[in-house]
VEXDREN-253124 format. One record per residue (C-alpha): z, y, x. Coordinates in steps of 0.02 Angstrom, whole numbers, padded with zeros to 5 digits, always signed. Each point is the difference from the previous one (the first is absolute). Layout:
// VEXDREN-253124
ZYX
...
END
This chain:
// VEXDREN-253124
+00007-01458-01289
-00125-00128+00061
-00148+00117-00033
+00086+00144+00091
-00111+00061+00144
+00154+00015+00109
+00033-00188-00015
-00180-00058+00028
-00043+00117+00139
+00174-00023+00074
-00024-00189+00011
-00164+00023+00093
+00077+00128+00115
+00143-00118+00036
-00116-00141+00055
-00103+00125+00103
+00149+00079+00084
+00078-00169+00053
-00162-00059+00075
-00019+00166+00090
+00178-00007+00066
-00005-00183+00055
-00177-00004+00065
-00145-00125-00015
+00048-00092+00164
+00174-00044-00058
-00063-00055-00172
-00121-00117+00088
+00143-00072+00104
+00105-00042-00152
-00150-00040-00109
+00062-00178-00036
+00155+00071-00085
-00075+00145-00094
-00189-00026-00005
-00050+00183-00003
+00077+00158-00068
-00063-00043-00170
+00044-00184+00019
+00099-00116-00106
+00176+00028+00068
+00000+00187+00008
-00089+00012-00171
+00129-00120-00070
+00138+00113+00065
-00086+00153-00072
-00016-00094-00165
+00184-00040-00014
+00088+00085-00145
+00129+00081+00114
-00138+00069+00114
-00098+00064-00149
+00157+00088-00062
+00018+00081+00170
-00179+00060-00003
+00022+00067-00178
+00158+00091+00057
-00097+00071+00146
-00132+00055-00123
+00130+00090-00105
+00068+00083+00154
-00173+00052+00055
-00037+00066-00177
+00160+00106+00001
-00042+00059+00179
-00174+00047-00056
+00063+00102-00149
+00115+00096+00117
-00137+00038+00124
-00135+00047-00126
+00054+00145-00107
-00152-00002-00114
+00064-00085-00159
-00172-00038-00070
-00052-00080+00165
+00162-00101+00008
-00021-00073-00173
-00184-00032+00023
+00008-00088+00168
+00144-00111-00057
-00074-00047-00167
-00180-00025+00057
-00032-00186+00044
-00051+00041+00176
+00030-00179+00053
-00132-00060-00123
-00142+00119+00043
-00145-00105+00071
-00019+00096+00163
+00189+00002+00026
+00012-00189-00033
-00135-00030+00131
+00093+00110+00128
+00166-00091-00042
-00080-00169+00029
-00068+00054+00169
+00161+00091+00057
+00096-00149+00073
-00141-00032+00125
-00052+00180+00021
+00038+00090+00163
+00072+00150-00093
+00039+00074-00169
-00127+00139+00002
-00123-00093-00114
+00133-00021-00134
+00046+00185+00011
-00183+00055-00010
-00030-00119-00147
+00149+00070-00091
-00059+00175+00032
-00178-00039-00064
+00063-00094-00155
+00120+00133-00052
-00128+00138+00029
-00119-00086-00122
+00133-00013-00135
+00092+00165+00030
-00132+00126+00049
+00109+00156-00019
+00100-00039+00155
-00038+00102+00153
-00030-00092+00168
+00165+00068+00065
+00093-00067-00153
-00088-00166+00024
+00050-00014+00185
+00179+00050-00040
+00012-00126-00143
-00073-00147+00100
+00105+00039+00153
+00159+00007-00106
-00048-00159-00094
-00030-00103+00161
+00149+00077+00094
+00121-00044-00137
-00066-00175-00009
+00012-00030+00187
+00177+00065+00005
+00055-00107-00150
-00075-00155+00077
+00086+00008+00170
+00149-00109-00047
-00116-00134-00072
-00108+00007+00158
+00156-00043+00100
+00036-00150-00117
-00180-00056+00017
+00016+00001+00187
+00154-00105-00018
-00104-00129-00093
-00111-00013+00152
+00152-00003+00111
+00082-00145-00093
-00159-00101+00012
-00011+00022+00186
+00184-00025+00032
-00008-00170-00083
-00124-00061+00130
+00105-00033+00153
-00145-00055+00110
-00087+00172-00026
+00114+00104+00108
-00148+00083+00084
-00072+00044-00164
+00169+00077-00049
-00002+00107+00153
-00177+00060-00040
+00058+00035-00179
+00140+00106+00070
-00121+00099+00106
-00117+00023-00148
+00147+00063-00105
+00043+00137+00126
-00125+00125-00074
+00089-00026-00167
+00164+00051+00084
-00081+00153+00074
-00086+00051-00161
+00158-00014-00104
+00103+00091+00129
-00132+00135+00006
+00023+00019-00188
+00186+00015+00032
+00053-00150-00107
+00115-00145+00027
-00090-00159+00045
-00049+00043+00177
+00083-00160+00061
-00120-00147-00011
+00062-00122-00129
-00031-00182-00033
+00095-00135-00094
+00071+00007-00173
+00044+00168-00070
+00185-00037-00014
+00021-00075+00173
-00134+00089+00091
-00030-00016+00186
-00026+00158+00104
-00114-00005+00148
+00075+00101+00145
-00074+00045+00165
-00097-00130+00099
-00011-00107-00157
+00186-00044+00006
+00052-00062-00171
+00161+00077-00065
+00065-00021-00175
+00067+00173-00027
-00012-00015-00188
+00117-00147-00008
+00113+00089+00123
+00021+00159-00101
+00025-00096-00159
+00142-00096+00082
+00087+00163+00052
+00120+00026-00142
+00154+00050+00100
+00027+00189+00018
+00058+00070+00166
+00054+00176+00049
+00083-00015+00170
+00120+00135+00056
-00103+00035+00155
-00148+00059-00107
-00003+00180-00050
-00044+00001-00185
+00021+00185-00018
-00054+00019-00182
+00021-00170-00083
-00125-00035-00137
+00078-00026-00169
-00088-00165-00031
-00023-00044-00183
+00039-00181-00044
-00120-00147-00011
-00126+00052+00135
-00144-00120-00026
-00162-00051+00085
-00090+00102+00133
-00013-00160+00105
-00171+00050+00068
+00063+00172+00046
+00160-00061+00079
-00098-00132+00102
-00120+00138+00056
+00144+00107+00061
+00081-00148+00089
-00167-00043+00081
-00015+00181+00060
+00177-00001+00070
-00018-00165+00091
-00181-00018+00047
-00089+00167+00001
+00017+00071+00174
-00136+00133-00026
+00069+00096-00151
+00170+00078+00034
-00008+00107-00159
-00020-00087-00175
-00032+00117-00143
+00042-00063-00174
-00088+00119-00114
+00008+00009-00192
+00021+00119-00145
+00167+00027-00079
+00085-00146-00084
-00091-00142+00086
+00154-00057+00092
-00027+00055+00177
+00183+00030+00037
+00059-00156-00092
-00122-00111+00092
+00044+00074+00169
+00188-00015-00032
-00012-00179-00062
-00110-00049+00149
+00119+00083+00122
+00157-00079-00074
-00074-00172-00030
-00146-00034+00120
+00036+00099+00160
+00093-00107+00126
+00160+00097+00040
+00026-00102+00156
-00170+00045+00070
+00005+00185-00061
+00169+00066+00046
-00046+00183-00008
-00061+00049-00173
+00006+00166-00087
-00044+00029-00183
-00028+00182-00045
-00050+00069-00171
-00085+00166-00001
+00044+00014-00187
+00176+00052+00042
+00051+00184+00008
+00046-00002+00184
-00140-00115+00056
-00117+00123+00091
-00103-00064+00146
+00109+00098+00119
+00155-00082-00066
-00085-00173+00008
-00037+00021+00184
+00176+00063+00041
+00086-00141-00097
-00112-00133+00079
+00040+00061+00174
+00188-00003-00044
-00013-00176-00068
-00085-00057+00161
+00141+00086+00099
-00124+00115+00089
+00019+00180+00048
-00064+00122-00134
-00095+00135+00093
-00015+00176-00068
-00161+00029-00093
-00109-00109-00111
-00135-00050+00125
+00118-00056+00141
+00092-00108-00133
-00164-00081-00049
-00045-00035+00179
+00169-00074+00029
-00015-00119-00148
-00179-00051+00047
+00063-00039+00174
+00136-00112-00073
-00130-00084-00108
-00099-00046+00154
+00148-00088+00078
+00093-00068-00149
-00035-00108-00151
+00038+00112-00147
-00055-00012-00181
-00008+00163-00096
-00033+00009-00188
-00053+00173-00061
+00007-00005-00188
-00087+00132-00103
-00087+00085+00146
-00107+00104-00119
+00150+00116-00008
-00035+00043+00185
-00176+00056-00046
-00048+00173-00064
-00057-00073-00166
+00180-00044-00041
+00093+00130+00103
+00067+00109-00138
+00183+00001-00056
-00063-00072-00166
-00088-00149+00079
+00123-00116-00087
-00090+00042-00164
-00177-00003+00068
-00122-00127-00074
-00149-00085+00073
-00128+00080-00114
+00035+00177+00060
-00049-00043+00179
-00175-00051+00051
-00014+00062+00179
-00154-00043+00096
-00008-00023+00188
-00130+00135+00017
-00010+00092+00163
+00073+00168+00033
-00087+00167+00006
+00005+00095+00161
+00132+00119-00062
+00084-00118-00121
-00075+00093-00147
-00007-00111-00152
+00051-00150+00105
+00069-00151-00089
+00151-00042+00106
+00101-00098-00127
-00008-00160+00103
+00069+00085+00155
+00179-00036+00050
+00112+00150-00038
+00074-00015+00175
-00132-00011+00137
+00123-00106+00101
-00017-00134-00134
-00185-00005+00038
+00035-00023+00184
+00122-00139-00045
-00122-00096-00107
-00140+00018+00129
+00116-00054+00138
+00050-00157-00091
-00183-00046-00020
-00066+00052+00169
+00136-00010+00136
-00009-00151+00111
+00135-00140-00001
+00076+00045-00169
+00116-00144-00039
+00066+00072-00163
-00076+00001-00174
+00001+00121-00143
-00027-00034-00184
-00045+00151-00104
-00005+00007-00191
-00093+00151-00071
-00107+00063-00144
-00121+00085+00120
-00068-00045+00170
+00049+00127+00135
-00154+00082+00076
+00078-00022+00174
-00040-00186-00002
-00170+00021-00082
-00066+00160+00086
-00187-00026-00023
+00000-00110-00152
+00037-00157+00105
+00167-00073+00039
+00067+00013+00177
+00010-00158+00098
+00178-00063-00015
+00012+00043-00186
-00030-00111-00151
+00004+00054-00180
+00017-00109-00153
-00003+00056-00182
+00134-00073-00112
-00076-00033-00172
+00068-00068-00163
+00097-00160-00021
-00088-00166-00018
+00004-00060-00182
+00092-00159+00050
+00131+00103+00086
+00022+00112-00153
+00028-00154-00105
+00130-00064+00120
+00088+00168+00003
+00011+00003-00191
+00065-00181+00004
+00136+00051+00123
+00050+00132-00129
+00019-00150-00118
-00135+00069-00113
-00071-00129-00119
-00188-00016-00020
-00148-00106+00055
-00092+00036+00160
-00147+00073-00096
+00115+00108-00110
+00088+00078+00150
-00167+00032+00089
-00070+00083-00157
+00156+00113-00006
-00017+00048+00183
-00190+00025+00013
-00007+00170-00094
+00116+00070+00136
-00114-00056+00138
+00139-00112+00072
+00082+00160+00063
+00171-00057+00068
+00105+00147-00056
-00074-00001-00173
+00027-00190-00015
+00181+00016+00054
+00036+00135-00129
-00095-00102-00134
+00100-00155+00043
+00167+00089-00013
-00055+00071-00164
-00040-00172-00068
+00165-00068+00064
+00098+00137-00088
-00089-00005-00168
+00123-00021-00145
-00112-00101-00114
-00088-00120+00117
+00094+00011+00165
-00094-00083+00147
-00147-00044-00108
-00176+00047+00059
-00044+00044-00179
+00088+00162+00025
-00138+00058+00113
-00125-00033-00138
+00087+00127-00110
-00039+00141+00121
-00153+00101-00049
-00111-00008+00152
-00156+00104+00011
-00089+00108+00123
-00027-00037+00184
+00127-00083+00120
+00070+00172+00052
+00040+00041-00181
+00080-00171-00024
+00115+00019+00151
+00056+00165-00072
+00024-00083-00169
+00118-00135+00065
+00104+00133+00084
+00010+00097-00164
+00052-00156-00098
+00133-00047+00125
+00069+00178+00004
+00002+00015-00189
+00094-00163-00013
+00150+00079+00088
+00139+00087-00091
-00010+00191-00001
+00149+00002+00120
-00086-00119+00123
-00160+00100-00011
+00091+00156+00045
+00087-00085+00146
-00165-00069+00067
-00082+00170-00011
+00153+00077+00089
-00018-00124+00141
-00184+00045+00009
+00050+00179+00046
+00064-00064+00165
-00143-00010+00128
+00068-00161+00077
+00134-00133-00021
+00168+00056-00065
+00178-00066+00011
+00112-00039-00149
+00123+00141+00045
-00140+00130-00013
-00048-00062-00172
+00180-00007-00053
+00015+00184+00046
-00148+00063-00103
-00019-00113-00156
+00082+00048-00164
+00041-00180-00061
+00112-00054+00143
+00089-00136-00102
-00160-00095-00035
-00081+00036+00167
+00027-00178+00066
-00070-00086-00153
-00147+00120-00010
-00047-00031+00182
+00009-00190-00028
-00113+00023-00154
-00126+00096+00104
+00003-00127+00139
-00024-00137-00125
-00148+00091-00072
-00090-00010+00164
-00019+00192+00008
+00142+00029+00121
+00032-00084+00166
+00168-00028+00084
+00031-00049+00177
+00162-00095+00016
+00014+00033+00186
-00023+00187+00000
+00076+00020-00173
-00143+00117-00050
-00108+00014-00152
-00185+00038+00015
-00159+00016-00105
-00175-00054+00039
-00106+00158+00021
-00099-00044-00157
+00157-00020-00101
+00075+00155+00074
-00146+00104-00047
-00007-00068-00178
+00185+00021-00033
-00004+00174+00071
-00146+00051-00112
+00101-00061-00150
+00128+00139+00022
-00026+00156-00106
-00011+00161+00095
+00177+00057-00049
+00075-00172+00045
-00091+00004+00166
+00071+00170+00042
+00174-00049-00053
-00006-00160+00106
-00057+00092+00153
+00138+00127-00024
+00125-00140-00004
-00072-00066+00161
+00013+00177+00076
+00183+00000-00039
+00021-00172+00077
-00090+00035+00163
+00088+00168+00017
+00160-00095+00024
-00065-00122+00132
+00068+00040+00175
-00118+00054+00136
+00045-00011+00185
+00041+00164+00084
-00114-00045+00145
-00170-00061-00057
-00067-00132+00117
-00137-00081-00105
-00097+00021-00159
+00114-00126-00079
+00145+00123+00014
-00100+00125-00103
-00041-00119-00142
+00132+00062-00123
-00063+00178+00021
-00180-00058-00017
+00042-00093-00165
+00095+00151-00059
-00154+00106+00033
-00114-00129-00083
+00101-00010-00160
+00019+00189-00006
-00189+00015+00001
-00023-00137-00131
+00123+00089-00113
-00112+00153+00008
+00112+00110+00107
-00137+00044+00124
+00075+00163+00066
+00168-00083+00033
-00085-00145+00086
-00098+00116+00117
+00157+00093+00046
+00089-00167+00034
-00146-00049+00112
+00009+00166+00095
+00190-00005+00019
+00035-00185+00037
-00160-00089+00050
-00128+00115+00081
+00082+00032+00172
+00055-00177+00026
-00170-00073-00046
-00101+00132+00092
+00097+00029+00159
+00120-00145+00023
-00082-00158-00070
-00177+00074+00005
-00054-00100-00154
-00145+00104-00063
-00059-00134-00121
+00166-00003-00089
-00012+00187-00022
-00174-00023-00071
+00057-00130-00127
+00148+00104-00055
-00090+00165-00020
-00146-00079-00090
+00118-00035-00143
+00008+00184-00039
-00183-00003-00046
-00069-00063-00167
-00165-00061+00075
-00050-00113+00144
-00106+00139+00075
+00154+00108+00032
-00071+00147-00099
+00124+00024-00142
+00176+00040+00062
+00146-00012-00121
+00100+00149+00068
+00038+00166-00080
+00032+00110+00152
-00153+00056+00100
+00093+00005+00165
+00059-00176-00031
-00178-00053-00037
-00066+00076+00161
+00141-00077+00102
-00033-00173-00075
-00186+00012+00026
+00025+00049+00184
+00126-00138+00031
-00112-00131-00077
-00153+00065+00095
+00095-00005+00167
+00059-00176-00036
-00177-00058-00034
-00067+00084+00155
+00135-00074+00114
-00027-00170-00073
-00184-00001+00045
-00070+00044-00172
-00074+00172+00029
-00127-00012-00145
+00148-00019-00121
+00083+00156+00075
-00143+00120-00022
+00005+00025-00192
+00188+00016+00002
-00006+00134+00133
-00132+00093-00097
+00105-00003-00155
+00145+00069+00096
-00109+00142+00068
-00061+00039-00176
+00180+00023-00057
+00046+00108+00148
-00153+00108-00027
+00040+00030-00182
+00178+00043+00048
-00063+00123+00129
+00110-00085+00133
-00100+00044+00154
+00121-00086+00120
-00004-00165-00091
-00188+00016-00015
-00020+00032+00187
+00111-00149+00045
-00093-00113-00123
-00173+00050+00059
+00048-00031+00181
+00081-00167-00039
-00152-00064-00100
-00114+00050+00139
+00096-00072+00146
+00081-00153-00075
-00142-00063-00106
-00167+00088+00008
-00018+00002+00190
+00035-00189+00025
-00129-00048-00132
-00132+00117+00074
-00007+00128-00141
-00020+00139+00128
-00078+00135-00106
+00139-00001-00128
+00134-00020+00131
-00060+00152+00100
-00019+00105-00157
+00177-00042-00054
+00070+00042+00170
-00083+00170+00010
+00068+00040-00172
+00173-00060+00044
+00001+00108+00157
-00056+00150-00103
+00142-00028-00127
+00129-00026+00138
-00051+00160+00084
+00004+00093-00168
+00179-00054-00036
+00049+00029+00182
+00055-00179+00030
-00031-00020+00185
+00066-00180+00002
-00122-00057-00137
-00140+00093+00087
+00040-00086+00165
+00001-00173-00080
-00168+00030-00089
-00082+00076+00155
+00048-00150+00104
-00074-00118-00129
-00161+00106-00003
-00007-00015+00190
+00021-00187-00017
-00148-00011-00122
-00111+00112+00103
+00031-00113+00150
-00076-00148-00095
-00148+00110-00045
-00028+00037+00183
+00036+00187-00021
+00103+00006+00161
+00017+00190+00019
+00041+00030-00184
+00127-00140+00003
+00088+00071+00155
+00009+00174-00084
+00088-00071-00152
+00118-00106+00104
+00044+00149+00110
+00038+00107-00151
+00104-00141-00075
+00097-00016+00166
+00040+00187+00005
+00060+00002-00179
+00107-00156+00024
+00081+00074+00156
+00035+00161-00095
+00086-00096-00140
+00089-00113+00123
-00071-00155-00087
+00002-00133+00139
-00077-00142-00105
-00157+00102-00042
-00021+00038+00185
+00011-00188+00041
-00136-00042-00123
-00110+00141+00060
+00010-00061+00181
-00044-00177-00063
-00156+00068-00088
-00043+00090+00162
+00012-00167+00090
-00117-00079-00131
-00122+00143+00020
-00002-00024+00190
-00025-00189-00025
-00150+00024-00113
-00080+00123+00120
+00022-00128+00138
-00083-00132-00111
-00144+00114-00034
-00018+00050+00185
-00001-00175+00074
-00188-00019-00026
-00040+00159+00096
+00135+00056+00126
+00137-00117+00067
+00086+00143+00090
+00027+00085-00167
+00069-00163-00073
+00133-00010+00133
+00051+00182-00023
+00018-00017-00192
+00095-00161+00017
+00129+00084+00110
+00011+00145-00119
+00027-00127-00142
+00142-00087+00095
+00085+00168+00025
-00013+00048-00183
+00061-00170-00061
+00149+00002+00117
+00047+00174-00063
-00013-00064-00178
+00115-00148+00037
+00129+00114+00083
+00003+00114-00154
+00016-00152-00118
+00153-00053+00099
+00074+00174-00013
-00029-00001-00189
+00083-00171-00017
+00150+00054+00100
+00027+00166-00091
-00061-00024-00179
-00077-00164-00057
-00102-00141+00077
-00175+00003-00076
-00068-00174+00043
-00176+00048-00036
+00001+00126+00144
+00050-00133+00124
-00128-00123-00062
-00140+00127+00010
+00044+00057+00177
+00032-00174+00071
-00169-00055-00071
-00086+00149+00081
+00087-00033+00167
-00056-00182-00009
-00180+00049-00036
-00005+00133+00137
+00077-00107+00138
-00128-00136-00042
-00138+00125+00028
+00087+00045+00164
-00005-00182+00052
+00192-00012-00005
+00014-00163-00097
+00185-00026+00020
+00045+00173-00064
-00125-00020-00140
+00070-00166-00055
+00179+00067+00005
-00041+00149-00112
-00109-00101-00120
+00133-00135-00018
+00129+00134-00039
-00115+00081-00129
-00038-00163-00085
+00184-00052-00005
+00055+00164-00078
-00149+00001-00119
+00039-00172-00067
+00185+00033-00008
-00035+00151-00107
-00137-00080-00107
-00115+00149+00040
-00165-00086-00023
-00102+00160+00023
+00024-00010+00190
-00014-00184+00029
-00191-00023+00007
-00014+00131+00139
+00135-00082+00103
-00075-00174-00023
-00172+00065+00047
+00062+00076+00165
+00090-00165+00040
-00164-00089-00033
-00091+00120+00115
+00132-00037+00134
-00020-00187-00019
-00189+00021+00009
+00017+00089+00165
+00112-00143+00060
-00137-00123-00054
+00117-00080-00125
-00137-00003-00132
+00080-00120-00125
+00157+00108-00023
-00107+00157-00001
-00099-00072-00147
+00158-00053-00092
+00078+00174+00016
-00162+00086-00053
-00018-00114-00151
+00178+00044-00051
-00040+00185+00016
-00155-00022-00100
+00094-00084-00139
+00117+00151-00010
-00144+00128-00002
-00098-00095-00134
+00154-00032-00110
+00057+00182+00012
-00167+00089+00000
+00036+00086+00169
-00174+00063+00048
+00031+00081+00167
+00099-00145+00067
-00125-00120-00074
-00144+00081+00095
+00090-00025+00167
+00046-00179-00041
-00177-00045-00044
-00067+00080+00155
+00116-00103+00108
-00047-00161-00092
-00183+00040+00029
+00030+00014+00190
+00109-00155+00005
-00123-00105-00102
-00141+00046+00113
+00105-00045+00155
+00047-00169-00069
-00170-00044-00069
-00156+00092+00069
-00114-00123-00093
-00114+00067-00141
+00130-00060-00128
+00140+00087+00094
-00099+00158+00013
-00031-00007-00186
+00187-00008-00034
+00033+00139+00121
-00130+00107-00087
+00087-00033-00167
+00164+00068+00069
-00084+00152+00082
-00093+00042-00161
+00166-00010-00094
+00078+00117+00131
-00140+00123-00020
+00016-00004-00188
+00188+00028+00006
-00011+00136+00134
-00126+00099-00105
+00140+00046-00121
-00074+00147-00103
-00149+00010+00114
-00027+00108+00156
+00075+00118+00043
+00144-00069-00102
+00008-00164+00092
+00103-00093+00131
-00105+00067+00145
+00056-00111+00143
-00009-00165-00096
-00165+00046-00082
-00085+00040+00167
+00070-00160+00079
-00070-00104-00143
-00171+00088+00021
+00002-00043+00186
+00047-00178-00030
-00137-00029-00132
-00128+00084+00117
+00055-00121+00138
-00027-00148-00114
-00168+00066-00051
-00052+00023+00181
END
């Protein structure tokens, strides 16, 4: 191994990195103790056997990493086998590296040397290979860099008279802290002293021994006044993670800037276990009296339920609607000291939002934080929160003033909400949880009473990359071996080959195969549950009831099954759940899901549904019906027992999306497992509407088109007319697809007229009038709205009349906006006409609510319009009253499609009141919604306002540049399909604004 290039180059990199991190000035200050970076003491430490072993291990890790990154087998073998470290030019670059200002010479030398010996490589292959080689080395050396810094720290700490030098050392180490944090790794606390009793430097150079403190915390505490809603089934013998626990404690006690701490890692690295152990051992229950632990891995653990239960725990009123509840909680967090732990937050992101998320692995998801397209076409939104209120909650934690509370989040993926432009928001800190330290792995095996030397145990753990879950399963396998129980030699009998990923899978396979056939079947049966399960449920469905107790004990002893004594529930790690589920044959899988259908069919459901939790038995019944392959029965169950409650009462569109997606065999929602064409069309329409109302119009479009295709083939003109009108008005118009929207509306009117459906014709004509108003076709718009009004009056359909009058008010409002640059008398006249039309709309909405049904969207639309119109009429009190009413109703109903317009007019009102700070905040919130949802027309108006506000606040050249950026974006959005199919008023306002800037 000594000739391995990874070792030689790694040692030189190590010296260079330490010098770079500490700095020349500090090294000169402590020169008496260390000479220089290549001096006697540091070289002696690097020459110690234990240090050399660490470097060789790092080299092995780097080599494995390199093989994973570079898929060219020939290149892998060649680069690893070639004595790169002995090539003359490379040796020269290595010798110079410790004193060199950067590593570029080494990289260039490697590139040149390899090119001479391996001429068939392309320049691109060369760059990729060198980048991977150096990147893997740097990552593998990070732990040793920290230990090297500790050598320097020990030397300084022994010199009591050099306190000033110590202070300067701390200051020099700050960039190291920033760099490591930027790379999202533990180690962002500056460390000195010996590695087992390290000293942590807190703010203002206060010295606090957090490491010793967390090591001393061996007593567990779970006070009754804490709300541990989903207790974590902690496996025995939790070991190590001292650095991580100290980091969390430092954050909780000392870090006043970061209210949100994100602990990110792939599956199986122990995020939940670390957080639970830290909470129950290191958090001072006397100081933190209000603590809530919430696991999003549980079946009822939606974000909506999390907010509701947190408010109840805090004994606060639970307002109606998701957004008011978030606002109430954030308000409480400003005035109270609350600690919230949100475990498994990736389940609240779109990447893990499916009903089958419990079986989803890391490798299937590689979302990138790329920006959105204007209309959401092809957008990568997997890092978005499923519920937009969750985004507001996270942003509020980070940005609101005077937040006294703190939030710890564990997740596989970083929510885009806290990293909107590729940089973390102020107030948020993220750390990546990586593998166990080798010494901790040894201690863990010793706690299992496994016999073996330090080196033997490390050798057994290294092939698994010190992956905590894999090591726990490996340890339990060794303990249970019949021939050599608790002897590390058992690990040596396992055939290990391939990369770390394959090895992790291998240990799972070995552990599963070591179980009895009965225990295997039980484990796979438990895997069919999507979350934790009680004993009574298992007792109901398993065949071998007499041996259930012993089988469960056997599984718990194997390390594959977790049991929480407090909640009396069994649970599986997602990785284990997925493996055990995949082990079921197709017939066994169907049979198990049928048993679970029978079980959930007997679970009582409250007569009056008050929350999603009340619906869980029906949801589970639906889920297992789907998984048993009975798709048509499941769809009928959804229509009969879930649709109305979710759509009208609870207004949980995302839950509908997750349930209906199960009826498709592909993630693109193209292959629907239903036999009846009417059922297919109904399902496609329902899913499309749910997507549209949840602010995902780009997802709704292909579903709506599929539905239209079915209706056209069936010759169902009524269904086709309704579908064409719905697609145009609900989806295409908001995203600015004006050509297709208008074409669809004209065809839907033609079909409605052909089948003599005056009601459908009235609805489609009012939507056409609405679209023509945005295009600035005022006369044509009024003609369509007048015809719609006449048809609605003839059919006695009051709600249609209400909407038509609202669209008339919007038409008058847009004419007034267009006229304000030419004729103020006309503006006043059209504003008064708009007020009259909006009041008529509101009266008819009330009449509909009193006689038929209260359509909340009609009230929201009309109150928004009245607020906007009264603002233009300089009636600020009336404006505020109506806008507040609109916003309250909008948020109570989770109807995100109206919210940006309401926020924008509130921002305009604050601007006129010269409350510029609040105006900016409201407009930014509106902009977030329009960008997230791809709302083009609303986005044009929001950008226009931000351009005007920016110029008002900062007329400097820099401010004018920012204002120009907003105006150009507004012009781009208002262009839609290009004149004359454009948002006329906004387009012309953007042109005027840009011309003003130019002048």
